[in-house]
C-alpha positions in Angstrom: 58.5 152.6 -14.0 56.2 149.7 -14.7 53.0 149.0 -12.9 54.3 146.3 -10.7 57.2 148.4 -9.5 54.8 151.3 -8.7 52.7 148.9 -6.6 55.8 147.7 -4.8 57.0 151.2 -4.0 53.6 152.3 -2.8 53.3 149.3 -0.5 56.8 149.8 0.9 56.2 153.5 1.4 53.0 152.8 3.4 54.9 150.6 5.8 57.8 153.0 6.1 55.4 155.8 6.9 54.0 153.7 9.7 57.4 152.9 11.1 58.5 156.5 10.9 55.6 158.4 12.5 53.8 159.5 9.4 50.2 158.8 8.3 50.4 156.5 5.3 48.1 156.8 2.3 46.2 153.7 3.6 46.5 151.0 6.3 49.0 148.3 5.3 47.4 144.8 5.2 49.0 141.4 5.6 47.3 138.1 4.9 48.9 134.7 4.3 48.4 130.9 4.3 51.1 128.9 6.0 52.7 125.9 4.3 50.2 123.3 5.6 47.1 125.2 4.6 48.7 126.2 1.2 49.6 122.5 0.5 46.0 121.6 1.1 44.9 124.3 -1.3 47.4 123.0 -3.8 46.4 119.4 -3.4 49.9 118.5 -2.4 51.0 116.3 0.5 52.3 118.7 3.1 55.0 116.2 4.0 56.4 116.6 0.5 56.0 120.3 0.5 58.2 120.7 3.5 61.1 119.3 1.6 60.3 121.0 -1.7 58.3 124.2 -1.3 58.5 124.7 -5.1 55.5 122.2 -5.3 53.4 125.1 -4.0 54.5 127.8 -6.4 51.6 127.5 -8.9 49.1 127.5 -6.1 50.9 130.4 -4.6 50.4 132.3 -7.8 46.7 131.7 -7.7 46.5 132.8 -4.1 48.4 136.0 -4.8 46.1 136.7 -7.7 43.1 136.2 -5.6 44.1 138.0 -2.4 45.6 141.5 -2.9 47.7 141.5 0.3 50.7 143.8 0.8 52.8 140.7 1.6 53.1 137.4 -0.1 50.0 135.3 0.5 52.0 132.0 0.2 53.6 131.8 3.7 56.1 129.3 5.0 56.4 127.0 7.9 57.7 127.8 11.4 58.8 124.2 12.1 59.9 121.8 9.4 61.1 118.2 9.4 64.1 119.1 7.3 66.2 119.9 10.4 64.5 118.0 13.2 64.4 114.6 11.6 68.1 114.7 10.9 68.6 115.6 14.5 66.5 112.7 15.8 64.4 115.2 17.6 62.0 114.0 20.3 60.6 117.5 21.0 59.6 118.5 17.5 58.0 115.6 15.6 55.7 115.1 12.6 52.3 113.5 12.9 50.9 111.1 10.4 49.1 113.9 8.7 52.2 116.1 8.5 51.6 118.4 11.4 54.8 119.5 13.2 54.1 118.9 16.9 55.8 119.8 20.2 55.3 117.2 22.9 55.9 118.3 26.5 59.5 117.3 26.8 62.4 119.0 28.6 66.1 119.2 28.3 67.2 120.2 31.8 66.6 118.8 35.2 65.9 121.1 38.2 69.0 119.9 40.0 71.1 121.1 37.0 70.6 124.9 37.5 74.0 125.4 38.9 75.7 123.7 36.0 73.6 125.8 33.6 74.4 129.0 35.4 78.1 128.4 35.2 78.1 128.3 31.4 74.7 128.3 29.7 75.9 127.8 26.2 78.2 124.9 27.1 75.4 123.3 29.0 73.0 123.6 26.0 75.5 122.2 23.6 76.9 119.3 25.7 74.0 118.3 27.9 70.6 119.8 27.1 70.2 119.5 23.3 71.6 115.9 23.0 68.9 114.7 25.4 66.0 115.5 23.0 68.0 115.2 19.8 69.4 111.7 19.9 71.6 112.0 16.8 73.5 114.9 18.5 74.5 112.7 21.5 78.3 113.0 20.9 79.1 110.8 23.9 77.2 107.9 22.4 78.3 108.4 18.8 80.7 111.4 18.2 81.0 110.7 14.4 77.3 110.6 13.9 76.9 113.8 15.9 79.4 115.6 13.7 77.6 114.3 10.6 74.2 115.3 12.0 74.9 119.0 12.3 76.1 119.1 8.7 73.1 117.1 7.5 70.6 119.2 9.4 72.1 122.5 8.1 72.3 121.2 4.6 68.8 119.8 4.3 67.2 122.7 6.1 69.2 125.2 4.1 68.3 123.6 0.8 64.5 123.7 1.6 64.9 127.4 2.7 66.7 128.2 -0.5 63.9 126.7 -2.6 61.3 128.6 -0.5 63.3 131.8 -0.8 63.4 131.4 -4.6 59.6 130.9 -4.7 59.1 134.0 -2.6 61.4 136.0 -4.8 59.6 135.0 -8.0 56.2 135.8 -6.5 57.4 139.1 -5.1 58.7 140.1 -8.6 55.5 139.1 -10.2 53.0 140.6 -7.8 55.0 143.6 -6.4 55.7 142.7 -2.8 58.3 144.8 -1.0 61.5 143.0 -0.2 61.7 141.2 3.2 64.8 142.4 4.9 66.0 140.7 8.1 69.2 141.5 9.9 69.5 138.3 11.9 67.9 139.7 15.1 64.8 138.6 16.9 64.4 135.7 19.2 62.8 134.8 22.5 62.5 136.5 25.9 65.1 135.1 28.4 62.5 133.3 30.6 60.8 131.9 27.5 64.1 130.3 26.4 64.5 128.7 29.9 60.9 127.6 29.6 60.1 126.4 26.1 62.3 123.3 25.8 64.9 123.6 28.6 62.5 123.2 31.5 59.1 123.1 29.7 56.0 125.1 30.9 55.1 122.6 33.5 58.7 122.3 34.8 59.1 126.1 35.0 55.9 126.5 36.8 57.3 124.2 39.5 60.7 125.9 39.5 59.1 129.3 40.1 57.7 128.0 43.4 60.6 125.7 44.5 63.7 127.2 42.9 62.9 130.8 42.5 66.4 132.0 43.3 67.9 129.6 40.8 65.5 130.8 38.1 66.6 134.4 38.8 70.3 133.4 38.6 69.7 131.5 35.4 68.1 134.6 33.8 71.1 136.7 34.7 73.4 133.9 33.4 71.7 133.5 30.0 71.3 137.3 29.4 74.6 137.8 27.5 73.8 134.8 25.3 70.3 136.1 24.6 71.5 139.6 24.0 74.1 138.4 21.5 71.9 136.0 19.6 69.0 138.5 19.3 71.0 141.6 18.4 70.7 142.4 14.6 74.1 143.0 13.0 72.6 145.6 10.6 70.9 148.6 12.3 68.8 150.3 9.6 67.0 153.5 9.4 63.8 151.4 9.1 64.7 149.3 12.0 61.6 147.2 12.1 62.4 146.0 8.6 65.6 144.5 10.1 64.6 143.0 13.4 62.6 139.8 13.8 59.6 139.3 16.1 59.7 138.1 19.7 56.8 135.7 20.2 56.1 136.0 23.9 55.1 132.7 25.3 55.1 132.2 29.1 53.9 135.5 30.4 50.1 135.1 30.4 50.4 131.7 32.1 52.0 133.3 35.2 50.7 135.1 38.2 51.3 138.8 37.9 53.6 138.7 40.9 55.8 136.1 39.2 55.6 137.9 35.9 56.7 141.2 37.5 59.6 139.7 39.3 60.8 137.1 36.8 59.5 137.3 33.3 59.3 141.1 32.7 62.6 142.5 34.0 64.9 140.5 31.7 63.0 141.1 28.5 62.4 144.7 29.3 66.1 145.1 30.0 66.9 143.5 26.6 64.6 145.7 24.5 65.7 148.8 26.4 69.3 148.0 25.8 68.5 147.6 22.1 66.6 150.9 22.1 69.7 152.7 23.5 71.4 151.5 20.2 68.6 152.8 18.0 66.9 149.5 17.6 63.1 149.1 17.8 61.8 145.5 18.1 58.5 143.8 17.3 56.7 141.4 19.6 53.7 139.1 19.2 51.6 139.2 22.4 50.4 135.6 22.5 47.1 135.0 24.3 45.5 137.9 26.2 47.9 140.6 27.6 45.1 142.9 28.9 46.1 142.5 32.5 49.7 143.5 31.6 48.8 146.4 29.5 50.3 148.9 32.0 53.6 147.1 31.7 53.5 147.3 28.0 53.2 151.1 28.2 56.7 151.2 29.6 58.3 149.6 26.5 60.5 151.8 24.2 58.7 154.1 21.9 57.9 152.7 18.5 57.8 149.0 19.5 55.7 147.1 17.1 53.1 145.1 19.1 50.8 142.6 17.4 48.2 141.1 19.6 46.1 137.9 19.6 43.2 138.5 22.1 41.9 141.5 24.0 39.8 144.6 23.8 40.8 146.4 20.6 39.5 149.7 21.9 41.5 149.4 25.1 44.7 148.5 23.2 44.3 151.4 20.8 43.5 153.8 23.6 46.4 152.8 25.9 49.0 151.8 23.3 48.1 153.4 20.0 50.1 156.6 20.2 53.3 155.4 21.6 53.5 152.1 19.7 52.7 150.6 16.3 49.9 148.1 16.6 49.0 145.1 14.4 47.1 141.8 14.4 44.1 141.2 16.5 41.4 140.7 13.9 39.7 137.4 14.7 40.5 134.8 12.1 37.3 132.9 13.1 35.3 135.6 11.3 36.5 134.1 8.0 34.4 131.0 8.6 31.6 132.2 10.8 30.5 135.3 8.9 28.7 136.0 5.6 30.5 138.2 3.2 28.4 141.2 4.1 29.0 140.5 7.8 32.7 140.3 7.5 32.9 143.5 5.4 31.0 145.3 8.2 33.2 143.8 10.9 36.3 144.8 9.0 35.1 148.4 8.7 34.1 148.5 12.4 37.6 147.2 13.3 39.3 149.9 11.1 37.1 152.6 12.7 38.8 151.6 16.0 42.4 150.8 15.0 43.1 153.1 12.0 42.6 156.6 13.3 45.9 158.4 14.0 47.9 155.8 12.0 50.4 153.7 13.9 48.5 150.5 12.7 49.0 147.7 10.2 46.0 145.3 9.6 46.5 141.7 10.4 44.8 138.7 11.9 45.1 137.3 15.5 46.7 134.2 14.2 47.7 132.5 10.9 45.4 129.7 9.7 46.6 126.3 10.7 44.6 124.4 8.1 42.7 125.4 5.0 39.4 124.8 6.9 40.3 127.8 9.0 39.8 130.1 6.0 37.0 131.0 3.6 39.0 132.4 0.8 36.1 134.6 -0.5 35.8 136.2 2.9 39.6 136.6 3.1 39.5 138.4 -0.2 36.7 140.6 1.0 38.6 141.5 4.2 41.7 142.6 2.3 39.8 144.5 -0.3 37.8 146.3 2.4 41.1 147.4 4.0 42.4 148.6 0.7 39.3 150.7 0.0 38.1 151.7 3.4 41.4 152.1 5.2 42.4 155.2 3.3 43.6 158.3 5.1 42.7 161.9 4.1 45.8 163.3 5.7 48.8 161.2 4.5 52.2 162.5 5.4 51.0 164.0 8.7 53.3 163.4 11.7 51.8 161.1 14.2 52.5 159.3 17.4 55.5 159.6 19.7 58.9 160.1 18.1 61.5 157.5 19.0 64.8 158.9 20.3 67.5 156.4 21.3 69.0 159.0 23.7 66.0 158.4 26.0 67.3 155.0 26.9 70.4 153.8 28.9 72.2 150.5 28.1 72.7 148.2 31.1 76.1 147.0 32.2 77.0 143.3 31.9 79.9 141.1 30.9 79.9 140.2 27.2 79.0 136.7 26.2 81.8 134.1 26.6 81.8 130.3 26.8 84.4 127.6 26.8 82.7 126.1 23.7 82.6 129.4 21.8 85.8 130.4 20.1 86.4 134.2 19.8 88.4 135.8 17.0 91.3 136.4 19.4 91.4 132.7 20.3 91.2 131.8 16.6 94.1 134.2 15.9 96.1 132.7 18.6 95.8 129.3 17.1 96.3 130.6 13.5 98.6 133.7 13.9 99.1 134.1 10.2 95.4 134.6 9.5 94.7 138.1 8.0 92.1 140.5 9.6 89.9 140.3 6.5 89.1 136.6 7.5 87.4 137.7 10.7 83.9 138.1 9.3 84.0 134.6 7.6 85.4 132.9 10.7 83.0 134.5 13.2 80.0 134.0 10.9 80.7 130.3 10.9 81.1 130.3 14.7 77.9 132.2 15.2 76.0 129.9 12.8 76.7 127.1 15.2 75.6 129.2 18.1 72.3 130.2 16.3 71.8 126.5 15.5 71.9 125.4 19.1 69.9 128.4 20.3 67.1 127.5 17.8 66.9 124.0 19.3 65.9 125.5 22.7 62.9 127.4 21.2 
């Protein structure tokens, strides 16, 4: 076994130990620069890097050599123009400097709840998405709408393929564990209704004026949300296979509204998954301190990364039942001297590392290169590698996850008049063999995922 492979296996084992209630040899650490910041470091126009991430590969090699993170230091972009420009998007647009921005738009009017409740997916496809993506307005130009989906998938897919190739080469060279995703992960049901369908401001009004409609809409969208976020591959190391849920609206709500509207539908979903043996991860955007008692009710082994809040309180209340991550203030990278940030990193580890169940990360990723002092970033990561070492690796820790502790809720499976099931496909094409099912339904689900993504 060569040295790089030994490094990769050691990194992967540390993470697996955390996921599986064992003390690792040391605290896993993740640090990365997103596409925009990496482009600045490389001296490349970010607008060009979106379309061809290979322009950042040489800079990525330098970053990976400099920062000994357990994950690739060259990160990607959450939003890119490769898809949204093809769609004629009004809700995700690029600034002159290349930032991808989200103006306060909305796709659904308050008087349309009844239509949405009747068939959420059909409403999204036929009414909601075309309003903020002009090239998908099939009523105005059906031919252009048909071409647009193909163009959006092709251009975005090409950029992602290039990015994936870069990541694979950097992983092979620097010994990063493979990133394995099973297609799961997504958004809490109320966040889907909020983000682009009704917007934050629109939902805030609806909670006061159309509360019953909001409740009914949450029930209506649950089968779609459940289907879209369910990973098709349930692995032993389930967190490796399930994407994060970034939690958006909760901290902007009164606790009464949160308890009645936001929490029940998401808690139901993660509990349903837990009954299948699936543990999920969630990013607690903003400060969830006032909801910490709700978090304690989540399924055992949920991976919670947090942005703001009292680290000692989070560790005390959540550290034994859950895996914790994030939280270390990125502002320290630009406001501290090297000695100061080393001291702060050690103090942080003294709080978060004991007992395992923790992976080191920052409260947020840097938006621009000015958010990062690379020398300080290197010092932080090296401090975790040296100081975050355990003297009792392999010891069992935390609360053990058991799917039999959870009960799956009852609901009608997802259906829609614009979603064709395998049975419907077979009825139209009776001579189709059963081994075609995976290919046919993968294509159908790709369109569903495409439209779901446009509501985020």
